[in-house]
C-alpha positions as CSV (number, residue, x, y, z in Angstrom):
1,X,0.0,0.0,0.0
2,X,1.3,3.5,-0.9
3,X,1.3,6.4,1.6
4,X,-1.7,8.7,1.2
5,X,-0.5,12.3,0.5
6,X,-2.3,14.9,2.5
7,X,-0.5,18.3,2.4
8,X,2.6,19.9,0.9
9,X,5.5,20.3,3.4
10,X,5.7,24.0,2.4
11,X,2.1,24.5,3.5
12,X,2.7,23.4,7.1
13,X,4.3,26.2,9.1
14,X,7.2,25.5,11.5
15,X,5.9,25.8,15.1
16,X,2.3,25.5,13.8
17,X,0.2,23.3,11.6
18,X,-2.8,22.9,9.3
19,X,-6.2,21.5,10.0
20,X,-7.4,19.2,7.1
21,X,-11.1,19.2,7.9
22,X,-12.1,17.1,4.9
23,X,-9.7,14.4,6.1
24,X,-10.3,14.7,9.8
25,X,-6.6,15.3,10.4
26,X,-4.3,17.9,11.9
27,X,-0.7,18.0,10.5
28,X,1.9,19.9,12.6
29,X,5.5,20.8,12.3
30,X,6.8,21.4,15.8
31,X,10.4,21.9,14.6
32,X,11.9,22.3,11.2
33,X,11.5,19.0,9.3
34,X,9.6,17.2,12.1
35,X,6.0,16.4,11.0
36,X,3.2,14.9,13.2
37,X,-0.4,14.1,12.5
38,X,-3.4,13.8,14.9
39,X,-7.1,13.2,14.6
40,X,-9.0,16.5,14.3
41,X,-11.9,15.6,16.6
42,X,-11.7,16.7,20.2
43,X,-12.2,13.8,22.7
44,X,-14.3,16.0,25.0
45,X,-17.5,16.4,23.0
46,X,-16.4,15.4,19.5
47,X,-16.2,18.9,18.1
48,X,-13.7,19.4,15.2
49,X,-10.7,21.5,16.3
50,X,-10.7,24.9,14.7
51,X,-7.4,26.7,15.1
52,X,-3.6,26.3,15.8
53,X,-1.8,29.0,17.7
54,X,1.0,29.4,20.2
55,X,2.0,25.8,20.0
56,X,-1.5,24.3,20.5
57,X,-4.3,22.9,18.5
58,X,-7.5,24.5,19.8
59,X,-11.1,23.3,20.1
60,X,-13.3,26.3,20.3
61,X,-16.4,24.4,21.6
62,X,-15.3,24.2,25.2
63,X,-11.7,25.5,25.2
64,X,-9.6,22.3,25.1
65,X,-6.0,22.8,23.8
66,X,-3.6,20.1,22.6
67,X,0.2,20.3,22.1
68,X,1.4,20.3,18.5
69,X,4.3,18.1,19.6
70,X,2.4,15.1,20.7
71,X,-1.3,15.8,20.8
72,X,-1.5,15.7,24.6
73,X,-3.8,17.9,26.6
74,X,-2.4,21.4,27.3
75,X,-5.6,22.7,28.9
76,X,-9.4,22.6,29.0
77,X,-11.9,19.9,29.8
78,X,-10.7,17.1,27.4
79,X,-10.1,13.9,29.2
80,X,-7.4,12.7,26.7
81,X,-5.2,13.9,23.9
82,X,-5.7,13.8,20.1
83,X,-5.0,10.4,18.6
84,X,-1.8,10.3,16.7
85,X,-1.3,9.0,13.1
86,X,2.0,7.8,11.6
87,X,3.2,10.1,8.8
88,X,6.1,10.1,6.3
89,X,7.3,12.7,3.9
90,X,7.2,11.6,0.2
91,X,8.1,13.9,-2.7
92,X,7.5,17.1,-0.7
93,X,4.2,15.9,0.7
94,X,3.2,14.8,4.2
95,X,1.5,11.5,3.8
96,X,-0.3,9.0,6.1
97,X,1.8,5.9,6.6
98,X,-0.2,2.9,5.5
């Protein structure tokens, strides 16, 4: 099975990330060349996260925040972090590892 490309490396800011609502995935780049991916649904009440700022992925429904480095809870009512997905960079694209 081939990796499934999601987003261009150039479109994922260092120290931030992008929310791919249509795929239900958040892709982050905590440090130059380090890419991580997490589920985009907040475990608290299943709202889709809406923003990334100051090192966290943010759910605007009830204020949960998750670290861009590992998806763990940084604040708010969520009982657990965002589930992580394995990714690989292929031809300048961040892709889900099969």
